[in-house]
N, CA, C and O of each residue as an XYZ file, in Angstrom:
472
protein
N      -1.722     10.153     22.014
C      -2.387     10.233     20.696
C      -3.759     10.817     20.905
O      -4.457     10.487     21.863
N      -4.119     11.657     20.028
C      -5.421     12.362     20.022
C      -6.398     11.564     19.284
O      -6.026     10.902     18.315
N      -7.676     11.573     19.682
C      -8.711     10.859     18.915
C      -8.886     11.353     17.476
O      -9.348     10.619     16.602
N      -8.499     12.629     17.250
C      -8.614     13.185     15.950
C      -7.596     12.577     14.991
O      -7.762     12.620     13.772
N      -6.509     11.996     15.586
C      -5.468     11.343     14.749
C      -5.829      9.917     14.325
O      -5.117      9.314     13.522
N      -6.875      9.400     14.830
C      -7.266      8.007     14.604
C      -8.037      7.889     13.333
O      -8.925      8.702     13.076
N      -7.742      6.938     12.550
C      -8.531      6.664     11.292
C      -9.063      5.169     11.410
O      -8.296      4.248     11.688
N     -10.375      4.989     11.190
C     -10.912      3.667     11.294
C     -10.310      2.780     10.273
O      -9.939      3.247      9.196
N     -10.192      1.480     10.567
C      -9.683      0.525      9.532
C     -10.529      0.476      8.330
O     -10.027      0.343      7.214
N     -11.850      0.582      8.529
C     -12.739      0.564      7.398
C     -13.605      1.794      7.538
O     -14.210      2.021      8.586
N     -13.665      2.599      6.472
C     -14.498      3.688      6.463
C     -15.981      3.357      6.281
O     -16.313      2.560      5.403
N     -16.831      3.904      7.031
C     -18.317      3.534      6.903
C     -19.063      4.514      6.002
O     -19.111      5.710      6.289
N     -19.617      4.033      4.963
C     -20.367      4.901      3.989
C     -21.754      5.061      4.586
O     -22.256      4.145      5.236
N     -22.400      6.248      4.369
C     -23.716      6.454      4.871
C     -24.707      5.439      4.363
O     -25.702      5.170      5.037
N     -24.471      4.856      3.185
C     -25.340      3.861      2.682
C     -25.377      2.585      3.493
O     -26.375      1.864      3.490
N     -24.348      2.322      4.151
C     -24.353      1.144      5.084
C     -25.346      1.335      6.221
O     -26.075      0.415      6.595
N     -25.359      2.552      6.763
C     -26.276      2.904      7.821
C     -27.680      2.958      7.272
O     -28.620      2.554      7.957
N     -27.845      3.421      6.116
C     -29.179      3.452      5.495
C     -29.730      1.981      5.313
O     -30.891      1.702      5.611
N     -28.862      1.082      4.825
C     -29.203     -0.349      4.690
C     -29.644     -0.891      6.058
O     -30.664     -1.577      6.120
N     -28.936     -0.620      7.136
C     -29.282     -1.066      8.419
C     -30.640     -0.542      8.888
O     -31.448     -1.267      9.469
N     -30.862      0.775      8.604
C     -32.105      1.415      8.945
C     -33.300      0.752      8.199
O     -34.368      0.510      8.760
N     -33.050      0.489      6.949
C     -34.066     -0.185      6.138
C     -34.379     -1.587      6.611
O     -35.523     -2.039      6.593
N     -33.375     -2.225      7.014
C     -33.592     -3.639      7.569
C     -34.389     -3.558      8.871
O     -35.320     -4.344      9.047
N     -34.082     -2.684      9.750
C     -34.780     -2.461     11.015
C     -36.220     -2.067     10.785
O     -37.108     -2.455     11.544
N     -36.445     -1.318      9.766
C     -37.858     -0.850      9.499
C     -38.647     -1.768      8.530
O     -39.827     -1.570      8.240
N     -37.878     -2.812      8.043
C     -38.422     -3.793      7.126
C     -38.980     -3.126      5.841
O     -40.092     -3.351      5.364
N     -38.008     -2.234      5.330
C     -38.339     -1.565      4.056
C     -37.494     -2.094      3.009
O     -36.302     -2.287      3.250
N     -38.024     -2.369      1.780
C     -37.252     -2.662      0.635
C     -36.763     -1.405     -0.012
O     -37.256     -0.317      0.285
N     -35.786     -1.534     -0.906
C     -35.292     -0.410     -1.651
C     -36.398      0.232     -2.393
O     -36.491      1.459     -2.424
N     -37.254     -0.558     -3.001
C     -38.364      0.044     -3.843
C     -39.308      0.805     -2.951
O     -39.741      1.902     -3.306
N     -39.650      0.234     -1.762
C     -40.562      0.881     -0.829
C     -39.978      2.284     -0.322
O     -40.657      3.311     -0.283
N     -38.733      2.206      0.033
C     -38.088      3.450      0.502
C     -38.016      4.479     -0.624
O     -38.318      5.653     -0.413
N     -37.626      4.053     -1.791
C     -37.530      4.948     -2.919
C     -38.887      5.627     -3.168
O     -38.933      6.840     -3.374
N     -39.982      4.870     -3.152
C     -41.345      5.447     -3.345
C     -41.670      6.459     -2.205
O     -42.191      7.547     -2.451
N     -41.350      6.068     -0.988
C     -41.678      6.868      0.154
C     -40.838      8.239      0.182
O     -41.289      9.281      0.657
N     -39.589      8.111     -0.373
C     -38.729      9.301     -0.382
C     -38.777     10.082     -1.683
O     -38.171     11.143     -1.824
N     -39.533      9.509     -2.647
C     -39.592     10.267     -3.930
C     -38.309     10.116     -4.708
O     -37.975     11.032     -5.459
N     -37.591      9.074     -4.593
C     -36.308      8.916     -5.274
C     -36.451      7.712     -6.153
O     -37.335      6.875     -5.969
N     -35.507      7.638     -7.172
C     -35.471      6.486     -8.057
C     -34.868      5.286     -7.203
O     -34.015      5.464     -6.333
N     -35.376      4.100     -7.526
C     -34.897      2.930     -6.893
C     -33.366      2.735     -7.068
O     -32.679      2.205     -6.195
N     -32.863      3.199     -8.262
C     -31.403      3.099     -8.525
C     -30.609      4.001     -7.597
O     -29.455      3.689     -7.300
N     -31.164      5.091     -7.132
C     -30.493      6.027     -6.163
C     -30.266      5.241     -4.832
O     -29.181      5.256     -4.250
N     -31.306      4.586     -4.409
C     -31.254      3.911     -3.124
C     -30.283      2.707     -3.227
O     -29.483      2.452     -2.327
N     -30.385      2.004     -4.326
C     -29.501      0.852     -4.661
C     -28.033      1.300     -4.611
O     -27.222      0.669     -3.934
N     -27.697      2.350     -5.300
C     -26.297      2.860     -5.358
C     -25.847      3.336     -4.012
O     -24.692      3.131     -3.639
N     -26.701      3.950     -3.288
C     -26.299      4.395     -1.909
C     -25.994      3.196     -1.000
O     -24.952      3.179     -0.344
N     -26.878      2.202     -0.950
C     -26.644      1.065     -0.016
C     -25.444      0.229     -0.469
O     -24.851     -0.502      0.324
N     -25.098      0.346     -1.740
C     -23.825     -0.407     -2.181
C     -22.630      0.560     -2.225
O     -21.595      0.223     -2.799
N     -22.758      1.736     -1.637
C     -21.604      2.707     -1.496
C     -21.069      3.068     -2.854
O     -19.857      3.206     -3.022
N     -21.926      3.221     -3.814
C     -21.565      3.606     -5.202
C     -22.018      5.001     -5.529
O     -21.810      5.486     -6.641
N     -22.658      5.672     -4.533
C     -23.110      7.017     -4.772
C     -22.911      7.775     -3.446
O     -23.120      7.212     -2.371
N     -22.518      9.017     -3.527
C     -22.314      9.867     -2.302
C     -23.727     10.431     -1.896
O     -24.627     10.647     -2.707
N     -23.803     10.628     -0.640
C     -25.044     11.274     -0.101
C     -24.902     12.726     -0.425
O     -23.866     13.342     -0.173
N     -26.009     13.300     -1.017
C     -26.081     14.702     -1.348
C     -27.174     15.314     -0.491
O     -27.992     14.592      0.079
N     -27.198     16.655     -0.391
C     -28.175     17.335      0.358
C     -29.643     17.030     -0.119
O     -30.586     16.943      0.668
N     -29.741     16.886     -1.381
C     -31.082     16.609     -1.969
C     -31.562     15.283     -1.564
O     -32.733     15.150     -1.212
N     -30.670     14.198     -1.590
C     -30.978     12.889     -1.204
C     -31.296     12.858      0.332
O     -32.256     12.233      0.783
N     -30.443     13.559      1.080
C     -30.598     13.551      2.466
C     -31.928     14.231      2.899
O     -32.539     13.820      3.885
N     -32.361     15.259      2.163
C     -33.673     15.898      2.466
C     -34.793     14.937      2.196
O     -35.752     14.871      2.965
N     -34.690     14.161      1.082
C     -35.685     13.138      0.839
C     -35.782     12.090      1.867
O     -36.866     11.643      2.240
N     -34.602     11.686      2.341
C     -34.568     10.631      3.321
C     -35.077     11.135      4.725
O     -35.670     10.395      5.510
N     -34.804     12.418      4.963
C     -35.340     12.973      6.193
C     -36.827     12.985      6.219
O     -37.426     12.672      7.248
N     -37.470     13.345      5.092
C     -38.989     13.315      5.000
C     -39.513     11.913      5.092
O     -40.592     11.704      5.647
N     -38.764     10.897      4.549
C     -39.227      9.474      4.461
C     -38.975      8.808      5.837
O     -39.842      8.080      6.320
N     -37.793      9.044      6.483
C     -37.449      8.333      7.642
C     -37.396      9.160      8.916
O     -37.338      8.591     10.006
N     -37.416     10.487      8.814
C     -37.287     11.300     10.058
C     -35.872     11.425     10.540
O     -35.643     11.912     11.647
N     -34.925     11.008      9.758
C     -33.519     11.167     10.166
C     -32.961     12.455      9.620
O     -32.945     12.613      8.399
N     -32.500     13.394     10.432
C     -32.073     14.702      9.959
C     -31.116     14.788      8.853
O     -30.234     13.935      8.756
N     -31.219     15.761      7.998
C     -30.262     16.002      6.904
C     -28.870     16.127      7.464
O     -27.948     15.570      6.868
N     -28.641     16.820      8.574
C     -27.402     17.072      9.110
C     -26.675     15.791      9.479
O     -25.458     15.687      9.319
N     -27.437     14.806      9.978
C     -26.846     13.506     10.264
C     -26.262     12.814      9.029
O     -25.130     12.329      9.045
N     -27.075     12.781      7.945
C     -26.673     12.214      6.735
C     -25.417     12.869      6.157
O     -24.497     12.199      5.688
N     -25.416     14.241      6.210
C     -24.339     14.966      5.649
C     -23.062     14.792      6.475
O     -21.959     14.741      5.931
N     -23.235     14.701      7.832
C     -22.096     14.447      8.680
C     -21.475     13.150      8.409
O     -20.249     13.035      8.391
N     -22.324     12.099      8.182
C     -21.821     10.745      7.831
C     -20.977     10.800      6.521
O     -19.900     10.220      6.378
N     -21.575     11.541      5.615
C     -20.834     11.570      4.243
C     -19.475     12.276      4.419
O     -18.466     11.841      3.866
N     -19.468     13.370      5.198
C     -18.229     14.147      5.418
C     -17.210     13.243      6.183
O     -16.028     13.215      5.843
N     -17.665     12.553      7.157
C     -16.777     11.640      7.931
C     -16.177     10.575      7.051
O     -14.984     10.282      7.121
N     -17.041      9.991      6.206
C     -16.590      8.985      5.209
C     -15.544      9.518      4.269
O     -14.501      8.898      4.062
N     -15.834     10.701      3.685
C     -14.872     11.245      2.840
C     -13.536     11.579      3.497
O     -12.472     11.376      2.912
N     -13.614     12.119      4.783
C     -12.350     12.446      5.479
C     -11.647     11.097      5.759
O     -10.427     11.034      5.604
N     -12.315     10.067      6.143
C     -11.643      8.763      6.470
C     -10.988      8.200      5.288
O      -9.871      7.693      5.390
N     -11.650      8.260      4.108
C     -11.092      7.786      2.884
C      -9.826      8.610      2.471
O      -8.844      8.049      1.986
N      -9.878      9.869      2.666
C      -8.790     10.745      2.307
C      -7.592     10.410      3.287
O      -6.436     10.371      2.865
N      -7.893     10.185      4.532
C      -6.871      9.890      5.534
C      -6.198      8.632      5.223
O      -4.971      8.560      5.292
N      -6.981      7.552      4.857
C      -6.466      6.265      4.557
C      -5.656      6.308      3.277
O      -4.636      5.630      3.157
N      -6.093      7.080      2.352
C      -5.321      7.206      1.066
C      -3.984      7.828      1.310
O      -2.994      7.381      0.729
N      -3.899      8.867      2.163
C      -2.667      9.577      2.380
C      -1.701      8.663      3.219
O      -0.482      8.767      3.088
N      -2.269      7.779      4.071
C      -1.426      6.915      4.909
C      -0.808      5.814      3.995
O       0.265      5.289      4.292
N      -1.483      5.488      2.920
C      -1.043      4.312      2.071
C      -0.292      4.683      0.873
O       0.162      3.793      0.154
N      -0.114      5.953      0.586
C       0.459      6.393     -0.608
C       1.812      5.777     -0.912
O       2.059      5.355     -2.042
N       2.684      5.718      0.069
C       4.019      5.336     -0.183
C       4.380      3.936      0.275
O       5.550      3.631      0.505
N       3.386      3.099      0.406
C       3.577      1.710      0.887
C       3.869      0.810     -0.305
O       3.085      0.752     -1.253
N       4.972      0.123     -0.259
C       5.377     -0.797     -1.283
C       5.480     -2.155     -0.616
O       6.126     -2.311      0.421
N       4.833     -3.132     -1.230
C       4.856     -4.521     -0.710
C       5.270     -5.434     -1.844
O       4.828     -5.341     -2.990
N       6.152     -6.321     -1.429
C       6.640     -7.363     -2.409
C       5.966     -8.548     -2.069
O       6.019     -8.939     -0.903
N       5.242     -9.272     -3.052
C       4.522    -10.469     -2.859
C       5.215    -11.541     -3.651
O       5.552    -11.331     -4.816
N       5.441    -12.711     -3.034
C       5.973    -13.871     -3.809
C       5.105    -14.222     -4.999
O       3.880    -14.126     -4.937
N       5.780    -14.652     -6.144
C       5.007    -14.820     -7.342
C       3.843    -15.817     -7.180
O       2.888    -15.733     -7.953
N       3.872    -16.753     -6.216
C       2.840    -17.719     -6.054
C       1.617    -17.016     -5.514
O       0.535    -17.586     -5.652
N       1.669    -15.835     -4.913
C       0.603    -15.113     -4.325
C       0.027    -13.970     -5.225
O      -0.806    -13.176     -4.787
N       0.479    -13.925     -6.424
C       0.075    -12.741     -7.215
C      -1.376    -12.744     -7.617
O      -1.951    -11.671     -7.797
N      -1.992    -13.885     -7.765
C      -3.391    -13.857     -8.069
C      -4.235    -13.419     -6.899
O      -5.279    -12.794     -7.088
N      -3.832    -13.714     -5.772
C      -4.483    -13.211     -4.518
C      -4.313    -11.701     -4.517
O      -5.283    -10.977     -4.296
N      -3.143    -11.226     -4.750
C      -2.876     -9.756     -4.773
C      -3.781     -9.112     -5.784
O      -4.412     -8.099     -5.480
N      -3.871     -9.658     -6.974
C      -4.662     -9.087     -8.075
C      -6.148     -9.004     -7.648
O      -6.813     -8.002     -7.910
N      -6.665    -10.075     -6.984
C      -8.035    -10.034     -6.482
C      -8.270     -9.021     -5.428
O      -9.284     -8.323     -5.425
N      -7.319     -8.934     -4.515
C      -7.476     -7.902     -3.436
C      -7.333     -6.469     -4.006
O      -7.990     -5.535     -3.546
N      -6.484     -6.334     -4.988
C      -6.319     -4.946     -5.513
C      -7.519     -4.514     -6.231
O      -7.800     -3.316     -6.204
N      -8.290     -5.368     -6.895
C      -9.534     -5.096     -7.501
C     -10.618     -4.719     -6.494
O     -11.363     -3.748     -6.633
N     -10.641     -5.604     -5.429
C     -11.680     -5.320     -4.387
C     -11.465     -4.072     -3.665
O     -12.444     -3.377     -3.396
N     -10.208     -3.684     -3.296
C      -9.936     -2.525     -2.496
C      -9.441     -1.306     -3.238
O      -9.220     -0.264     -2.622
N      -9.257     -1.406     -4.558
C      -8.814     -0.346     -5.360
C      -7.343     -0.003     -5.197
O      -6.944      1.144     -5.403
N      -6.512     -1.018     -4.820
C      -5.048     -0.786     -4.711
C      -4.445     -0.732     -6.082
O      -4.979     -1.308     -7.030
N      -3.317     -0.031     -6.195
C      -2.564     -0.007     -7.430
C      -1.580     -1.186     -7.370
O      -0.834     -1.333     -6.402
N      -1.588     -1.967     -8.348
C      -0.829     -3.202     -8.330
C       0.054     -3.286     -9.602
O      -0.478     -3.304    -10.712
N       1.340     -3.337     -9.455
C       2.248     -3.495    -10.593
C       2.859     -4.922    -10.546
O       3.601     -5.265     -9.626
N       2.532     -5.706    -11.533
C       2.977     -7.103    -11.585
C       4.183     -7.187    -12.535
O       4.733     -8.269    -12.740
């Protein structure tokens, strides 16, 4: 098996690494937003993996944190590729769940974005 064939169990969004970096530097979202010249909502959405990293955001983060644009963009590309690979691996999976466990399935499907037919 080739390393290129491996897909991580959980894809890592660039915002997770940004959150770790902020924690290490003891920066709040508001402080980083001000330092980077971004809206606080942009930082919030990034660290919650609700927004993709763009070149413009990456440039602002490079100025504020000294972390190169290329690294942020590579992280976003890797995340997108991992999500696409996971989606293609799971497309044809059908699971039958006993009726007693359907509430659990509904909760998990909401959390992970699974398609659930009850």
